[in-house]
LOTOR-875296 format. One line per 2 residues: number of its first residue (from 1); for each residue x, y, z of N, C-alpha, C. Coordinates in steps of 0.001 Angstrom, whole numbers, plus 500000, padded with zeros to 6 digits. Example, Ala and Ser with C-alpha at 12.3 -4.5 7.8 and 13.67 -1.06 7.14 Angstrom:
<rs>
1> 513190 494310 507800 512300 495500 507800 513200 496700 507800 ~ 512850 497750 507080 513670 498940 507140 512900 500030 507870
</rs>
This chain:
<rs>
1> 180634 927749 440122 179865 927758 438889 180762 928277 437777 ~ 180859 927546 436686 181808 927873 435625 181298 928985 434727
3> 182200 929886 434361 181883 930894 433363 181880 930252 431986 ~ 181078 930814 431101 181047 930369 429708 181765 931406 428863
5> 182945 931074 428291 183633 932010 427409 183092 931874 425986 ~ 182768 932991 425358 182101 932962 424062 182563 934140 423224
7> 182624 933933 421907 182886 935018 420972 181861 934949 419855 ~ 181514 936109 419315 180660 936156 418145 181540 936345 416917
9> 181321 935524 415911 182071 935595 414662 181155 936171 413600 ~ 181543 937308 413038 180747 937958 412006 181469 937856 410668
11> 180770 937338 409691 181291 937142 408338 180587 938153 407450 ~ 181335 938997 406750 180737 939997 405885 181176 939781 404444
13> 180201 939802 403554 180472 939622 402130 180628 940952 401418 ~ 181684 941085 400636 181986 942331 399941 182240 942035 398471
15> 181565 942730 397535 181816 942497 396115 183149 943099 395678 ~ 184149 942270 395739 185520 942687 395440 186108 941570 394605
17> 187360 941608 394305 187959 940548 393516 187801 939205 394222 ~ 187482 938174 393466 187248 936857 394041 188585 936225 394416
19> 188706 935812 395682 189973 935233 396137 189851 933746 396413 ~ 188698 933170 396157 188550 931748 396412 187105 931333 396241
21> 186846 930082 396518 185514 929533 396352 184982 929126 397716 ~ 185073 930047 398679 184709 929741 400060 183206 929537 400196
23> 182782 928500 400902 181344 928281 401135 180822 929242 402196 ~ 179523 929247 402365 178924 930054 403424 179443 929620 404789
25> 179462 930551 405707 179884 930239 407068 178940 929221 407712 ~ 177643 929376 407466 176638 928548 408125 175935 927575 407188
27> 176546 927248 406051 175966 926258 405158 174848 926808 404293 ~ 173970 925923 403828 172902 926303 402908 171781 927045 403640
29> 171147 927948 402920 170003 928672 403441 168754 928290 402652 ~ 167662 928082 403355 166391 927736 402728 165490 928962 402767
31> 165034 929401 401597 164169 930566 401510 162727 930142 401303 ~ 161801 930874 401909 160387 930620 401662 160013 931190 400297
33> 159006 930610 399693 158593 931030 398359 157963 932423 398395 ~ 158387 933297 397487 157799 934624 397381 156349 934493 396932
35> 155402 935130 397621 153994 935032 397199 153806 935471 395750 ~ 153193 934631 394966 152956 934949 393557 154131 934663 392655
37> 155265 934271 393240 156450 933992 392427 156719 932506 392340 ~ 157846 932170 391767 158242 930776 391693 159756 930683 391616
39> 160268 929542 392004 161710 929266 391945 162535 930281 392732 ~ 161991 930765 393858 162749 931729 394667 164093 931164 395087
41> 164112 929896 395509 165352 929284 395979 166407 929248 394883 ~ 165987 929043 393646 166934 928948 392534 167393 930323 392045
43> 166485 931278 392047 166785 932584 391468 167586 933488 392405 ~ 167457 933277 393721 168145 934158 394665 169464 933517 395065
45> 170585 934240 394951 171896 933647 395266 172122 933521 396772 ~ 171653 932409 397361 171859 932208 398797 173277 931743 399118
47> 174031 931334 398105 175469 931090 398275 176193 932379 397895 ~ 176904 932968 398850 177563 934240 398570 178565 934126 397415
49> 179157 932957 397241 180119 932786 396151 179436 932828 394788 ~ 178104 932702 394751 177360 932778 393501 176807 934175 393234
51> 177148 935131 394064 176668 936490 393863 177207 937029 392545 ~ 176354 937669 391706 176817 938179 390401 178044 939077 390526
53> 179088 938776 389760 180316 939556 389796 181300 939058 390829 ~ 180846 938153 391711 181754 937596 392709 181898 938472 393948
55> 182180 937856 395059 182416 938580 396309 183614 937960 397012 ~ 184155 938707 397939 185103 938155 398893 184528 938384 400274
57> 185217 937955 401296 184685 938126 402639 185820 938352 403619 ~ 185465 938836 404784 186410 938899 405895 185662 938578 407173
59> 186394 938080 408170 185821 937683 409453 186228 938664 410543 ~ 185332 938873 411488 185602 939716 412652 185138 938975 413901
61> 185989 938898 414921 185632 938291 416197 185321 939393 417210 ~ 184248 939175 417955 183921 940109 419026 184904 939933 420176
63> 184943 940877 421116 185666 940628 422370 185031 939448 423113 ~ 185751 938911 424072 185293 937748 424822 184040 938081 425635
65> 183066 937170 425602 181854 937270 426406 181921 936188 427481 ~ 181722 936551 428728 181742 935583 429828 180428 935692 430591
67> 179836 934541 430912 178553 934569 431611 178420 933372 432533 ~ 177522 933488 433501 177142 932413 434403 175714 931978 434080
69> 175331 930817 434566 173993 930298 434302 172920 931309 434713 ~ 171937 931471 433856 170764 932330 434013 171055 933809 433754
71> 172308 934177 433544 172619 935576 433298 172201 935992 431890 ~ 171699 937218 431798 171444 937843 430508 172592 938806 430241
73> 173384 938491 429216 174510 939357 428865 174024 940298 427772 ~ 173870 941570 428127 173416 942564 427145 174195 943850 427386
75> 175228 944041 426631 176040 945235 426787 176786 945516 425491 ~ 177154 946758 425320 177953 947146 424162 179404 946763 424379
77> 179944 945935 423478 181333 945502 423587 182269 946563 422992 ~ 183529 946481 423376 184521 947399 422840 184630 947242 421323
79> 184841 948337 420593 184993 948245 419139 186181 947374 418748 ~ 186063 946749 417583 187111 945870 417058 187615 946457 415735
81> 188934 946460 415565 189513 946940 414309 189199 945963 413174 ~ 188869 946488 412006 188708 945643 410833 190084 945193 410359
83> 190164 944099 409590 191463 943639 409097 192215 944751 408356 ~ 193524 944813 408564 194331 945876 407953 194175 945905 406444
85> 194070 944733 405826 193933 944666 404375 192661 945371 403909 ~ 191575 945201 404664 190310 945840 404321 190413 947351 404491
87> 191029 947793 405581 191162 949222 405841 191971 949889 404734 ~ 193093 949265 404331 193930 949837 403257 193193 949832 401934
89> 192531 948735 401624 191896 948579 400321 190795 949612 400106 ~ 190064 949981 401156 188924 950866 400984 189146 952251 401595
91> 190386 952591 401863 190687 953930 402353 190337 954957 401278 ~ 189426 955848 401597 189001 956849 400627 188002 956335 399610
93> 187544 955107 399796 186597 954514 398845 185396 953955 399601 ~ 184374 953608 398847 183199 952999 399440 183279 951484 399396
95> 182945 950842 400496 182873 949391 400546 181393 948994 400585 ~ 180986 948130 399661 179591 947691 399581 179454 946318 400227
97> 178682 946250 401268 178429 944987 401966 177119 944412 401437 ~ 177173 943190 400891 175980 942582 400303 175338 941540 401230
99> 175912 941322 402392 175321 940373 403328 176276 940040 404447 ~ 175764 939348 405439 176606 938952 406565 176061 937666 407176
101> 176903 936980 407919 176538 935794 408677 177096 935930 410087 ~ 176535 935159 411010 176974 935229 412392 177037 933831 412993
103> 178032 933612 413835 178142 932362 414572 178620 932687 415980 ~ 178378 931797 416925 178905 931945 418281 179802 930751 418568
105> 181034 931039 418972 182052 929996 419072 182892 930174 420323 ~ 183584 929078 420670 184698 929128 421614 185969 928914 420824
107> 186975 929679 421106 188255 929533 420409 189139 928586 421212 ~ 189583 927517 420580 190417 926518 421233 191705 926340 420440
109> 192620 925548 420994 193885 925303 420310 193676 924559 418993 ~ 192591 923800 418908 192316 923044 417685 191389 923790 416732
111> 191062 925059 417059 190222 925857 416181 188915 926266 416839 ~ 188067 926926 416070 186783 927387 416587 185836 926208 416823
113> 185123 926247 417940 184134 925227 418277 182787 925921 418451 ~ 181784 925519 417664 180466 926132 417764 179832 925877 419127
115> 179125 926897 419629 178391 926790 420882 176904 926677 420558 ~ 176235 925596 420983 174813 925416 420672 173949 926533 421250
117> 172840 926820 420577 171901 927819 421073 171253 927381 422378 ~ 171210 926074 422639 170644 925585 423898 171613 925784 425060
119> 172841 926167 424760 173835 926473 425792 173804 927958 426121 ~ 173883 928772 425100 173701 930218 425269 172870 930713 424111
121> 171752 931314 424440 170749 931672 423440 170997 933079 422931 ~ 171133 933214 421611 171290 934530 421009 169914 935171 420874
123> 169560 936028 421816 168258 936702 421751 168224 937665 420569 ~ 169274 938479 420439 169433 939351 419280 170835 939950 419343
125> 171231 940591 418287 172487 941324 418322 172361 942533 417407 ~ 173152 943530 417708 173234 944730 416880 174702 945079 416719
127> 175044 945687 415610 176437 946090 415400 176465 947355 414553 ~ 177523 948115 414742 177698 949365 414007 179114 949412 413453
129> 179210 949657 412156 180521 949818 411516 180732 951303 411238 ~ 181936 951765 411530 182251 953168 411307 183486 953290 410424
131> 183574 954415 409728 184742 954731 408917 185551 955846 409546 ~ 186596 956258 408858 187490 957259 409442 186844 958637 409518
133> 185734 958822 408830 185018 960095 408907 183868 960031 409903 ~ 183970 959136 410853 182943 958991 411888 183600 958854 413251
135> 182836 959156 414304 183313 958979 415677 182508 957874 416335 ~ 183130 957200 417289 182482 956134 418045 182831 956373 419508
137> 181819 956731 420301 182057 957197 421665 181171 956438 422645 ~ 181735 956011 423764 180971 955361 424832 180406 956436 425745
139> 179079 956492 425870 178423 957507 426690 177499 956817 427693 ~ 177099 957533 428728 176167 956948 429694 174730 957314 429324
141> 173791 956791 430101 172373 956920 429739 171823 958323 429931 ~ 172578 959212 430539 172111 960586 430725 172454 961478 429541
143> 173221 960969 428583 173623 961776 427432 172390 962062 426555 ~ 172060 963325 426340 170847 963645 425554 170933 963204 424097
145> 172135 962924 423606 172278 962533 422201 171738 961140 421908 ~ 171513 960344 422944 171020 958982 422715 169529 958856 422969
147> 168843 959980 423217 167428 959921 423560 166609 959221 422479 ~ 166893 959519 421216 166120 958909 420130 166382 957407 420020
149> 167521 956938 420535 167862 955526 420447 167034 954671 421403 ~ 166417 955281 422399 165653 954520 423385 164438 953840 422759
151> 163958 954381 421641 162746 953865 421017 163052 953105 419734 ~ 164293 952769 419520 164688 952057 418311 164995 950595 418633
153> 164533 949690 417791 164876 948287 417935 164552 947766 419322 ~ 165574 947285 420022 165397 946696 421342 165685 947695 422457
155> 165847 948968 422115 166155 949934 423152 167643 949943 423470 ~ 167972 950275 424712 169370 950448 425092 169794 949409 426125
157> 171011 948881 425992 171514 947923 426982 171949 948629 428249 ~ 172299 947834 429266 172827 948407 430484 174257 948881 430296
159> 174715 949699 431211 176086 950194 431127 176238 951271 430076 ~ 177428 951379 429536 177721 952385 428536 177031 952070 427208
161> 176694 953114 426485 176088 953000 425164 177060 953574 424143 ~ 177279 952824 423073 178205 953290 422043 177450 954147 421039
163> 177872 955400 420916 177239 956377 420034 178122 956606 418820 ~ 177597 956277 417634 178320 956486 416378 177755 957726 415688
165> 178642 958597 415235 178210 959817 414562 179053 960066 413319 ~ 178367 960325 412228 179040 960715 410984 179491 962162 411140
167> 180785 962412 410991 181337 963744 411213 181082 964687 410048 ~ 180660 964131 408922 180372 964969 407764 181591 965556 407095
169> 182758 964951 407308 184000 965491 406736 184367 964858 405404 ~ 183608 963862 404967 183898 963231 403684 183368 964097 402537
171> 184050 964033 401415 183620 964792 400227 182929 963906 399202 ~ 182796 962610 399511 182211 961683 398540 180702 961563 398677
173> 180166 961927 399837 178741 961759 400069 178356 960356 400483 ~ 179344 959469 400615 179080 958086 401037 178991 958054 402559
175> 178032 957320 403135 177912 957262 404597 179189 956759 405268 ~ 179451 957284 406466 180593 956849 407257 180170 955941 408392
177> 178856 955662 408503 178311 954787 409545 177278 953862 408914 ~ 177355 952566 409248 176344 951611 408814 176053 950650 409965
179> 174783 950263 410099 174374 949342 411160 174001 947994 410551 ~ 174429 946923 411219 174088 945557 410818 173544 944850 412053
181> 172392 944251 411933 171824 943586 413097 170754 942590 412714 ~ 170292 941838 413695 169249 940846 413453 168629 940445 414768
183> 167314 940237 414753 166597 939774 415932 166040 938378 415676 ~ 166844 937538 415061 166371 936206 414678 166340 935218 415840
185> 166893 935571 416981 166925 934642 418094 167735 933405 417757 ~ 167240 932227 418177 167974 930979 417972 168095 930582 416517
187> 167368 931255 415606 167437 930921 414183 168490 931750 413445 ~ 169289 932506 414181 170190 933463 413527 171188 932779 412598
189> 171637 931581 412943 172618 930898 412097 172048 930565 410726 ~ 170803 930146 410679 170215 929685 409428 169242 930697 408821
191> 169264 931927 409312 168483 933001 408703 169381 933748 407712 ~ 168894 933911 406502 169704 934503 405444 169730 936021 405581
193> 170916 936581 405624 171097 938026 405760 171789 938601 404517 ~ 171415 938101 403377 171968 938613 402128 170978 939517 401428
195> 171494 940429 400620 170649 941371 399909 170480 940946 398455 ~ 169398 941386 397855 169166 941078 396447 170264 941712 395594
197> 170693 941046 394525 171721 941624 393650 171345 943040 393226 ~ 172318 943923 393316 172084 945322 393006 171863 946180 394236
199> 171736 945545 395412 171527 946277 396657 172667 945971 397626 ~ 173058 946980 398390 174153 946811 399346 174100 947938 400361
201> 174807 947747 401471 175051 948819 402430 176471 949313 402187 ~ 176600 950582 401884 177891 951147 401472 178426 952048 402578
203> 179707 951912 402867 180361 952724 403881 181733 953134 403365 ~ 182087 954369 403621 183385 954872 403138 184470 954677 404192
205> 185642 954269 403728 186844 954152 404573 186557 953433 405885 ~ 186013 952214 405858 185660 951505 407100 186894 951193 407935
207> 186754 951316 409256 187895 951078 410149 187573 950150 411318 ~ 186349 950251 411878 186020 949493 413087 184586 948986 413028
209> 184309 947975 413859 182951 947513 414056 182730 947309 415550 ~ 181568 947716 416013 181208 947585 417429 179968 946715 417528
211> 179991 945705 418393 178929 944710 418470 178252 944777 419843 ~ 176920 944749 419845 176136 944738 421079 175251 943494 421074
213> 175687 942409 421721 174893 941179 421741 173989 941093 422968 ~ 172920 940328 422843 172157 939910 424019 172151 938386 424032
215> 172800 937809 425025 172911 936368 425171 172294 935939 426500 ~ 171551 934831 426499 170969 934280 427722 171625 932928 427987
217> 172308 932818 429103 173046 931599 429449 172076 930554 429988 ~ 171861 929473 429242 170949 928390 429648 171687 927064 429804
219> 172990 927105 429927 173815 925894 429976 173774 925262 431367 ~ 173177 924084 431456 173186 923292 432690 174554 922622 432777
221> 175447 923187 433577 176852 922747 433607 177010 921272 433954 ~ 176145 920731 434783 176332 919370 435261 175770 918315 434313
223> 174841 918711 433416 174154 917703 432615 174207 917931 431109 ~ 174859 919005 430675 174903 919300 429240 176340 919478 428765
225> 176593 919031 427556 177872 919298 426906 177865 920732 426400 ~ 179002 921410 426488 179067 922805 426072 179137 922952 424560
227> 179403 921873 423838 179477 921923 422380 178673 920762 421802 ~ 178553 920752 420484 177830 919656 419825 178630 918362 419932
229> 177976 917187 420049 176524 917024 420229 176129 917248 421680 ~ 174939 917775 421877 174429 917976 423228 172925 917864 423214
231> 172342 917558 424359 170901 917490 424504 170493 918426 425616 ~ 169477 919240 425353 169076 920241 426339 168503 919591 427590
233> 168954 920086 428743 168413 919703 430044 168169 920992 430815 ~ 166945 921177 431279 166604 922415 431976 167325 922511 433308
235> 167803 923700 433593 168353 923994 434909 167313 924699 435756 ~ 167680 925247 436911 166718 925970 437755 166155 927179 437019
237> 164868 927438 437215 164210 928596 436610 163367 929291 437677 ~ 163058 930579 437509 162195 931270 438474 160826 930607 438568
239> 160185 930718 439703 158896 930048 439926 157816 930579 438993 ~ 158011 931775 438421 157022 932334 437505 157141 931769 436090
241> 158166 930966 435824 158328 930378 434498 157236 929353 434230 ~ 156682 929385 433013 155626 928456 432624 156144 927335 431739
243> 157434 927343 431413 158001 926326 430522 158198 925008 431265 ~ 157922 923871 430609 158171 922566 431245 159652 922396 431558
245> 159951 921782 432698 161343 921532 433076 161703 920059 433005 ~ 160734 919207 432718 160997 917774 432579 159963 917177 431629
247> 160253 915966 431140 159333 915300 430236 159596 915642 428784 ~ 158802 915096 427874 159059 915276 426438 158886 916704 425944
249> 158142 917528 426678 157921 918905 426241 158977 919875 426756 ~ 159915 919398 427547 160974 920269 428082 162073 920412 427034
251> 161781 921181 426010 162689 921300 424863 163495 922588 424877 ~ 163147 923523 425754 163866 924793 425800 163816 925316 427231
253> 164679 926263 427506 164761 926813 428855 163693 927871 429078 ~ 163050 927814 430236 162093 928855 430597 162732 930222 430744
255> 164065 930271 430866 164756 931555 430951 164571 932378 429683 ~ 164296 931693 428554 164139 932409 427291 162876 933256 427279
257> 161929 932959 428163 160696 933733 428237 160851 934952 429144 ~ 162067 935157 429644 162364 936291 430519 161406 936372 431707
259> 161241 935285 432476 160352 935341 433638 160929 936271 434698 ~ 160044 936917 435442 160492 937864 436459 160811 937113 437746
261> 162001 937325 438275 162391 936674 439515 161667 937287 440703 ~ 161471 936501 441731 160850 937000 442953 161884 937581 443920
263> 163153 937548 443539 164209 938010 444442 164482 939501 444312 ~ 163878 940129 443334 164064 941558 443142 162739 942261 443417
265> 162749 943246 444271 161532 943976 444596 161239 944985 443497 ~ 160034 944944 442965 159636 945846 441898 158704 946919 442458
267> 159064 948172 442255 158200 949282 442622 157476 949709 441351 ~ 156197 949365 441270 155429 949582 440050 154828 950976 440077
269> 155181 951787 439084 154657 953133 439010 153288 953103 438328 ~ 152320 953739 438928 150987 953781 438350 150123 954735 439141
271> 148936 954984 438653 148006 955866 439343 146918 955006 439978 ~ 146792 955091 441286 145832 954274 442010 144941 955171 442871
273> 143730 954707 443150 142853 955425 444055 142110 954420 444923 ~ 141604 954911 446049 140898 954066 447004 139412 954065 446659
275> 138814 952886 446602 137392 952737 446278 136696 952013 447425 ~ 135586 952572 447913 134869 952016 449061 133442 951661 448656
277> 132964 950494 449133 131570 950131 448966 131212 949560 447620 ~ 132155 949057 446861 131869 948457 445564 132256 946984 445603
279> 131577 946192 444803 131869 944765 444786 133288 944465 444318 ~ 133748 945157 443311 135091 944922 442773 135582 946170 442072
281> 136863 946390 442135 137456 947508 441407 137481 947180 439914 ~ 137432 948210 439094 137429 947999 437640 138745 947422 437145
283> 139844 947811 437746 141166 947325 437315 142022 947118 438547 ~ 141782 945996 439227 142464 945748 440487 143895 945267 440262
285> 144790 945492 441243 146145 944925 441160 146079 943409 441033 ~ 146994 942844 440272 146931 941414 439974 147962 940575 440705
287> 148859 941190 441455 149845 940446 442228 149962 941059 443616 ~ 150494 940278 444549 150690 940784 445902 151648 941966 445904
289> 152669 941898 445067 153644 942980 445004 153002 944267 444512 ~ 152133 944138 443491 151475 945337 442966 150485 945893 443981
291> 149821 945015 444713 148886 945462 445753 149604 946309 446799 ~ 150721 945809 447273 151508 946532 448265 151915 947903 447735
293> 152407 947915 446483 152847 949168 445873 151679 950119 445643 ~ 150511 949568 445236 149343 950398 444952 148849 951124 446194
295> 148775 950400 447322 148296 951020 448555 149255 952110 449016 ~ 150545 951830 448936 151526 952834 449350 151466 954065 448454
297> 151203 953839 447152 151098 954965 446220 149845 955781 446490 ~ 148695 955097 446681 147427 955796 446886 147406 956588 448193
299> 148068 956066 449221 148053 956716 450539 149371 957392 450866 ~ 150173 957611 449843 151503 958186 450045 151417 959586 450643
301> 152342 959899 451534 152437 961243 452085 151492 961523 453232 ~ 150724 960518 453690 149782 960752 454769 150263 960183 456107
303> 151514 959764 456158 152095 959331 457418 151650 957969 457906 ~ 151126 957129 457018 150657 955815 457440 151805 954822 457585
305> 151569 953834 458452 152417 952659 458534 151607 951474 458006 ~ 152265 950544 457310 151544 949479 456633 151967 948106 457151
307> 150966 947249 457366 151211 945843 457706 150613 945009 456572 ~ 151474 944280 455851 151020 943579 454645 150914 942075 454881
309> 149861 941473 454297 149680 940024 454342 148949 939583 453082 ~ 149091 938302 452745 148372 937754 451594 147961 936328 451919
311> 146958 935824 451195 146469 934475 451423 145131 934286 450752 ~ 144334 933367 451288 143032 933051 450689 141911 933128 451722
313> 142021 934050 452674 141020 934229 453726 139680 934609 453091 ~ 138632 933773 453208 137350 934066 452555 136611 935254 453145
315> 137018 935719 454325 136347 936867 454929 136897 938187 454408 ~ 137979 938106 453642 138600 939311 453111 138034 939623 451725
317> 138030 940896 451341 137585 941244 449979 138488 940592 448936 ~ 137925 940329 447758 138721 939759 446675 139748 940769 446194
319> 140948 940277 445891 141988 941157 445357 142707 941914 446439 ~ 142837 943225 446246 143664 944072 447106 142775 944963 447969
321> 142994 944931 449274 142183 945749 450180 143055 946334 451271 ~ 142576 947411 451874 143294 948074 452960 142298 948415 454057
323> 142683 948177 455305 141804 948412 456453 142552 949223 457499 ~ 141932 950303 457957 142555 951128 458990 142450 950433 460336
325> 143496 950518 461111 143529 949948 462460 143086 951003 463464 ~ 142629 950520 464623 142298 951460 465689 143530 952203 466174
327> 144686 951582 466009 145944 952258 466336 146185 953341 465300 ~ 146312 954577 465684 146448 955672 464723 147615 955445 463751
329> 147328 955638 462478 148375 955587 461465 148705 954216 460941 ~ 148068 953155 461467 148377 951801 461023 147312 951312 460037
331> 147752 950822 458884 146849 950318 457855 147224 948875 457550 ~ 146222 947985 457603 146436 946580 457262 146102 946375 455786
333> 147073 945874 455033 146893 945625 453599 146801 944114 453390 ~ 145780 943689 452664 145611 942253 452424 145391 941999 450936
335> 146128 941006 450426 145948 940586 449033 145376 939174 449056 ~ 144131 939045 448587 143487 937745 448594 143676 937054 447252
337> 144379 935945 447282 144645 935184 446067 143445 934328 445715 ~ 143292 934063 444413 142112 933312 443956 142497 931893 443575
339> 142902 931106 444548 143211 929698 444279 144435 929543 443411 ~ 144362 928617 442434 145515 928319 441578 145777 929425 440592
341> 144725 930144 440151 144907 931250 439219 144898 932536 440019 ~ 146083 933049 440304 146216 934208 441174 146082 935516 440415
343> 145705 935424 439125 145624 936639 438327 144183 937059 438061 ~ 143185 936301 438520 141791 936598 438224 140989 936665 439510
345> 140268 937767 439730 139527 937948 440967 138035 938139 440742 ~ 137641 938426 439517 136229 938719 439263 135383 937473 439515
347> 134293 937666 440222 133411 936550 440541 133862 935753 441748 ~ 134947 936154 442367 135454 935440 443531 134536 935704 444727
349> 134101 934632 445368 133189 934783 446505 133922 935371 447694 ~ 133178 936038 448566 133783 936597 449760 133252 937986 450027
351> 133840 938649 450980 133383 939975 451351 133631 940965 450230 ~ 132639 941801 449975 132824 942863 448989 133612 943994 449631
353> 134143 944843 448785 134973 945946 449275 134138 946881 450149 ~ 134418 946923 451419 133690 947784 452339 132398 947195 452852
355> 132040 945985 452422 130764 945398 452841 130833 944905 454281 ~ 129701 944946 454952 129547 944488 456330 130454 945217 457329
357> 131044 946292 456906 131894 947035 457833 131018 947774 458833 ~ 131310 947663 460102 130530 948330 461154 131368 949322 461937
359> 132685 949251 461800 133560 950185 462513 134471 950880 461516 ~ 134596 952166 461679 135436 952967 460802 136340 953829 461663
361> 137558 954008 461220 138477 954832 462012 139368 955635 461090 ~ 139876 956727 461615 140800 957564 460870 141483 958512 461813
363> 142508 959153 461311 143197 960094 462187 143876 961160 461349 ~ 144186 962254 462001 144923 963341 461370 145921 963856 462384
365> 147062 964293 461870 148099 964701 462804 148836 965913 462257 ~ 148915 966952 463062 149792 968096 462793 150435 968453 464129
367> 150063 969599 464724 150501 969885 466089 149669 969054 467060 ~ 148396 968863 466680 147467 968088 467494 147066 966841 466709
369> 147016 965709 467383 146587 964471 466742 145125 964216 467070 ~ 144353 963911 466007 142928 963648 466165 142640 962241 465674
371> 142014 961412 466524 141603 960064 466140 140091 959970 466261 ~ 139479 959381 465220 138034 959233 465202 137698 957769 464965
373> 136811 957206 465811 136318 955851 465637 134795 955882 465637 ~ 134214 955297 464570 132762 955252 464441 132302 953801 464518
375> 131334 953538 465402 130752 952204 465547 129282 952313 465162 ~ 128926 951799 463948 127555 951950 463453 126575 951073 464207
377> 127031 949954 464761 126115 949101 465524 125699 949766 466831 ~ 126613 950490 467433 126331 951164 468703 125889 952611 468493
379> 125971 953069 467220 125695 954487 466940 126547 955377 467835 ~ 127820 955034 467883 128729 955698 468817 129949 956220 468072
381> 130383 957406 468450 131598 958002 467898 132558 958307 469034 ~ 133778 957835 468929 134823 958114 469920 135865 959014 469283
383> 136071 960168 469893 137053 961125 469418 138153 961256 470458 ~ 139388 961178 470019 140542 961302 470914 141442 962415 470395
385> 141738 963371 471280 142611 964485 470914 143888 964397 471750 ~ 145011 964487 471089 146295 964435 471784 147122 965637 471354
387> 147585 966419 472331 148360 967609 472014 149425 967869 473038 ~ 150120 968989 472895 151224 969304 473805 150719 969565 475229
389> 151441 969023 476191 151080 969221 477598 151440 970644 478025 ~ 150656 971180 478942 150985 972474 479524 150420 973656 478775
391> 149730 973434 477658 149127 974550 476919 147714 974149 476520 ~ 146876 975162 476256 145539 974887 475755 145616 974639 474252
393> 144822 973726 473792 144733 973527 472348 143298 973157 471991 ~ 142933 973328 470736 141574 973044 470301 141560 972401 468937
395> 140424 971837 468600 140232 971152 467323 138916 971609 466716 ~ 138927 971898 465445 137708 972326 464777 137325 971380 463649
397> 136037 971146 463458 135524 970326 462371 134712 971224 461432 ~ 134950 971102 460167 134217 971972 459247 133960 971272 457940
</rs>
């Protein structure tokens, strides 16, 4: 299976001396009309070269990104040095960024080649620019300094996290750290990231930029071209994907919906309790995996062994149920699916939880093991006591 080599190209506009009449990296931008306004498209400078006072720009390439089909690439890349000319020009000064553009490309001998979003989907990206009065450090997820970052934007990627900190050593009062990012998804190329005239993100003595992309590889190697022109063809997707894989509606990959694979076991943390004699639980587990986890959680620490099964047996209670075996310590767990829609159990015909039960059993074990079996049809109770041989032992009920 072939790796996909990819780089992110970031174009940043800076109001500095005009060095040319360069067009936008991604062509024209179409703006929606401001509510209550008019001529938004004409009044707002969507061409960076038309920005009042003029701008120049510089390009930055991310480190190489490599991925295989279906992989989600989400990690903080190594920082990249800004062009030497930019570093010298703004050493000790503030650089005002009035906008940015982004593209995803492969670098070839004949130049950059754009990579279609249907080949690798840009879910989102984040980037941080730092100056010489700031630090940029790769830390792990246990570092307490990144705790507040867990609830920002998209949260934290896997692996190392890049932590940028303003050292406070500048005397100008201009920030030494600025963040640039976008969650535009596949529209990132044609989404305008320019600021209104008079507004900018200012950073003093800029030196590096660090980029954290999230890319989803949807390239069907055997049936799709890696560059334009290409037509999307769906590759294999997890069985939980609801996206069409063939026909006229198969226009995008189901991988973009982040379906959960069945190949990874999920231990679902939650609070569960056992309910007996009711038609249905108020909030029953909705999958076989959750049922298994729920029973183990509810009966955790009691020394039980579990035998799990699922299906559509009409004699079983709807949803998730557990039945004690006559064999001490063995619990049978059953998840009853509701036909084609396995997520809905209310109104499902069949045995109610605990209904028609005529035999009940349980056991307790410490130094002495006690097993109790109750047969309501026979009005009979069988008690079995097992303890160490050669000594007297007793059992009390209270």
